[in-house]
N, C-alpha and C positions, 0 to 999 in steps of 0.2 A: 294477560296481566296475573301476576303473582296471587296465590292465596294469601291472608292479612294485608289485605290493601286498604290504605284509606284514602279519602277523596276529600279535597278540600277547596271550595268554590265560592266565587264570590264577585259582583259588576263591579268590581274595584281592587284590584290586585295589582302590586308596582312590581314588575318583573326589571330585571338589571337591562334592558334592552329599551325601556322606556322612559319619559320624561315623565309621563303622567300615567295614575290607574287606568287598567284596562279590565274588562270581565275577562276571565283567566279560570284555569283548574289546574290544582295541582295533585297528582298522585302520589302517595308516599309508599315504599313498602314498609308494613310496620315490623318487618322482624330486622332488618337492618337501621331503620330511621333515616333513611337516605329517599331525597325528590329520585323518581325516578322517568317521569314525565311531566312535562306542562304543555297544556291544550290553551290556546286562545278562544274565548267563547266558554260559554258554559256549558258543559257536561251534562247530559239525559241519565238519569238511574238506570236506565235500559242498556245504555254501553257498559255497563259494568255489572252482568248478572251476580246474582247471588249476593250482592252488596249489603250490609244491614245498616238501620238506622246508626249504631254504634261506629259505622267504618267513614260514615259519610256527614260530613261539616261545611253546611253552608251556611256562610256569613252574610247573603243578602247583599245589602249596598255599603256594608263597613267596609273599612277597607284592610286587605292583608298585607302585610309586611312583612320583610325578614327580622327576626329577634337582634335586638342590640347588642352589641360585644362593648363593654365598658372596659377597657386597659387599665384603668386606674381605679383601685379598688382597696382597701386598708381593711382586712376583715380579724386581723389581731389575736387570730389564734393559732396556735397554744401562747397561755402564758399571760392574756391579757382579754381573755375571753367573758372578763364583767364589760368590758369595753363594747366590742362586737364578737360574731361566732359566726362559724361556717354556716351554721342553720338559720338564725336571724339572717345575716347578710344576705344570704343568696336568696333568701323567703322575699326578701324587700326587692331584690332585684327583679324577681321573676313578675312580681306585682306590678312592676312600671317595663313589663316590656322586655327586660335585659333575659338572654338566654346563656349569654356566656359572659362571663367576667375573667378578669387577671389579677391575681392578688399581689401586692406590694409583699416586699420583702420584709421591712420593718414594723414596727409595733407589738407583733409576736415576739415571744421567749421562750426558744432563741430566734435570731433572725436568720432568712434564708441565705446564709454566706457560706454554708457548707456544704455537700452530699449527707452527712450526716444529720444536718441541720433539717434540709431539705426532705427527706425522710420522715423526719417527726412532724413536721407542716401536713404532709399527705399523710400520715397515719390521724393525725387528727380530723384529719378532713373527710375521708371514707364516709359515706353512709351518711352525709348531713347535707347533701348538696342538691338543692332544690335547684339550680342551674349548670353548666359545664365549666369547670374552672379551670385554670391556667395559672400560673405561678413566674414572676420575677424572681431573679437572682439578686443578690445585693454585693456589690463593688465598696470595702473598706479600706483603712489601712491594714496592710498586710496579708490581706487575703488572694492575692494575686494567684497562688498556686494551686486555688481551689476554682480559677473559674471556668479553664477547660472540662475538668470533669463536670462541673455543673451544668455546661453546654450538654456536654454527652449523656446527663441526667435530664435531659431535655428542659429545664425552663426556657422561658420566651425571650429571656435575654434581662439585662441588668440594670438596676438601678445604684444612683451615688448621689451623695449631695457634697456641694461645694459650701453649704453652710452648717451649722449645726442642727442636726435633724430634731432635738428636743429628748429622745432618747437615747440613755448612753451604752446601749447596745449595741448602736448602730451610728459611730462618729462618723465625720464627715473626710472628705479627701483633701491631699494637698495636690499641687500638681506634680510633685516627683509620684507619688502615688498613681495618678490617671495616667501620668507617662505609661507608668510599668503595667497597668490594667491593659491599655489602649494595645500597648507590644503583645499583650499575652492572645488578646481577643480580635489582632489583625489575623486577617486570610480565612475568618470565619463568617458564616453568614447572620449571626448573632447581632445584637442591637443595645446599646451603651446608652444610657435612660441618664438625664442630668435635673435633680433639682438646682435649677440655675436661679440664684442667688449668693452672690461674695463679697463676704466683708472688706471694706474699702477703707477703714478707719476714716470714716467723717469724722470732723473737727468738733461737730456737735452731739456725740453719743452721749457726751455725759449730762447731757440737757435731759433726757428720756425718764432716768431715774425719778427726777424731781417735779416732774408735768405730771397734769393730774392724768391719773392712768383708767378713771370710767369713760374718758374721753376718744371717742375712735379717731381722731383727728393725731392725737398723741402716737397712737399706734399707726396709723398712714405714715406717719412722719419718721417712724423709726425704721422703716421697712419701704425706702424711697426706689423708685425707679432704676435707680443706678446700682443697685444691687445685681438688678438682672442684667444689666448693660453688661458690668463689668466682668459676671461670670460668661455670657453668652461672646464677648471679645477672648476670654480665656479659650471656651470650647473650639470657639472657629480657628481660632490661631493653632490648637495642637491639632485640631482636625486636618489642617491642612497637611500634615505632618503624616497622617493615617488615612490618607483618600479614599480608603476603602471600605472602611469601617464605617458601618452606619452609626449614625448617632441622634439621639432626641431629646428637645425640649419638652419638660414634661409643664403642664399647668401654667403656660406662658400667663403672666399677666398685666407686664409692661409694653404698651404701644411704640415707646423708644426704641426698644430691642428691633423692630419690624427690619428697619436697617439694614441692621446687620445681617438678620437673617435672610433678607432677601440676596442681600451678594455673598454668602456662602451658598446658598444654592444657585444662582445664577453660574456662580465658577464650577459648578458640576458638582459640589459636596453633597453625598447623601445625607441630607440633615431633613428630618422631618419634627414636625411642631403639633401640641395639643395646645387647648385652651380649656375650661372648665363651664358649665353651667350658670357657676356663680359668678364667674367674671364676665360673661353676658348676660345678664338678667338682674343684677344689682349694682348699683354705686354708692359710692363714700356719701353723699351729700343726703343720699337717703336713710344711710342709716343711724340710727336713734343712739346716743350717749348711753354706757353703762349696759347695754346687751353684749355681749361677749359671744354670744350664739352667732356673730357675723363674721368670728376672727376665724382668718386661715394665712395660710404663709405659702406664698406671698399675698399682701391683700389684696380687698376689692376698692378698686382706685374709682377715680370720676367719672362722670358718663361721658365726656369726651374721649376719654381712653377706651371704654367700653364702645363707643361707635368706631374707634378706629380698629379695635378685635374683631368687629363683626365685619368691616370693611376686609380687612387681611383674611376674613374665612372664608367670605363669598367670592374674593378673589382665587382662593388658592394658595394663597402665602402659609394659613394654617391650616393642617392637614385635617385635624381632627378634634372631637369634640368628648370629654369624659366626666366622670364626675368627681373624683379624687376623694372617695366618701371617706371622711377620716374622723371617725365617732370617738368618745371618752364616755366615761361616768360625769354623771352631772355634775357632782362636785369640782372636779376639773377644770369646768368653766366659770367659776367665780360667780356664779349667777346672783348669789345674797348681795354681794358686795359690788356687784358691776363691774369689776376689773378687769378689764380688756387687755392689759399690758400683760397679765402675769396669767392670764388663763391660757387652756390648753386649744393650740390653733387648728382647727379641723372643722368644716362642715359635711352636716351627714344629710345625703340627697337621695340615695338608694332607693328608686321606685318613684320620683319625680323626675327625673332630669327630662324624657320623653316630652311631658306635659309644659317644663319650664320651658324649654327650647320652643317648640309650637308658638306658645302662647306667647313670647316676645319673637320670635320670628316671622310671624306673620305678619305683623306689624311692618315689617321691614321687605317684605316682597319675598321671602324664604318659602321656596315649598316642600314638599314631602320628599322629594326626589334628592332635596339639599340636603335634609336631617337624616334621608336613609345612607347617601352617603359618606357623611360626618360620623355619625353613630354607629355603622354598621359594618358599611364597605373598606371605609380606611383604617377604621381601629381593627379590624378583622387583620389586615394587612399590617399594619404596627405592630401585632401580635404574632407572625407567621402562619394566620391560619385562614388566609385568602384562599383556599381549595376546600375548606369545607364548612365556614362560616363568614355571615354577614351578607349572603343576597339569595333569590328564589331562582336557583337554576339545578338542572339535570346534574345528578352526582354529589349535590352538598345535601350537609343533615339538612332535615325539615324543621329549621327551626324557626318559628313563625307566629305570627300574635297577629290578632283581629282586633282593630282599634278603630275608635269611634272619634274623630277629629273634633266634632262638634260639642261634645257632650263637654258641660261645665264639672270641676270639679273642685271639692275647699279642701285646704287640706288641713285637717286636724289630727290633734295629737293619736285619737282611735284611729284615725287612716292609716297611722304608717305602723311598718312592720319590723324596721330594726329595730335592734334591741332598745336603745337609750334615746327615747323618744324627746328629742329635741333639735329644732332646727329654724333656721332663720324664715324659713319659708309657711311656718305656721300662720291660719288664718287667711292665707291668700287665697285667691278664685283663678283656677288655672283651666284652660284650655284643652281637650283631649282625655280619653281614657283607654287605659286598655281594657277589653272585654274578656280575652283569652289570651293566654300565652301558652305554646304546644313547644314542646322539645323532644326534637326528633321524631317527629309526627305524635307523639302525647300529651295529652293534656295537663300540664300541672298547675295551671292558676284559673278561675274564672271569676270575674267579679260581682257574681253572683251569690256562688255555692263557695267561693274562698280558694284554700289550697285542696291538692287530689290528701290520698291517704299516706302516701310516702314519697321521699326525695329521689329523683333518678338521673339526678347529676353525674355527671363523668369527670374525672380527672384527666386532664391534658397535659 
């Protein structure tokens, strides 16, 4: 074994080839941060002469899992750092067992739509990240010439909106823009991601302005499932014209769109789909009126819709689960007025996702293996990081967490690590606590002692 070796051992390690955790030992090269050996069973100290206490981590009966890869996060820096930033956002992520996150191209100023803007984003991020961070690029009207250079600059893929995004510097695209972008990206190994809501000229749109803006039902009525199905009809129609380009639906909330997705995938189109923690754990009928912290776009829908999303996830029709952490300053949530319609749409989740999914999922027969597949393996694959992230395997980054699935966690403002401590989950009691988070074999977070002295996250 090389010098500077670190050993992680537990009676309960989830390895890629196993459906259930097993006793195992993980050997890490501390210089590279890579896993160099995996042994079934518990190693003895005598096998590693010269190993010190600081290089030996025994998790006892607690689970060792791969670190989560959250492939949909808005960190908003530079430009809107009062909403969120790399320092606070990645700390919150690490506290919840996320070791890699992929930052969305909008809500920062400038948006990640040109290489120059991308360089400004990376400059803002350096030295501030408690997790590893990758970046999505953006597709907006008129930036097609910038897409190939962004691919060469190593963005992980691209995001576009088919409905207004809410920020003027990231306008939505029309069908003609999409055709230009898809033609430009065809033949590459990148992915084009869609906020899949499309305005359809609903005849009752005028009613929304006169309806009670504090009622969640008013907001839900303004964003019906038909917006998502219309968008996905367009996406799959264009996809058939560019069948080698991988496309991805972000934050699916509408179960009515599932037949369209199944049909596209059964025809052989490389289409992947994500949903979010909030669509799987909340439902519209339990949302109090006058509570804008529950607002997100597309909206949280009824319990029956939630059940269909769970069924699709378990069957593999939905590939992965992400946070879509999309915070803002408290004033933009219109909390005093309880104005849901005019509040910023976004839910803050970083640090809570694993516990949320486990709390709800275990009621539905979900295993730890399922959660690792949805939140580690498939999200890493989506971001093109499957060779380094998302699994405990020789040659991979030693990103791992120690997790107690039976611990009860109360969500309080004081327990939140993101910048604006506003979330619809405040007050909930959840199952599962991250005890320690390691990035490339280095401790970054401990539930007892807190964060390490300085961040060591890298830009991917």
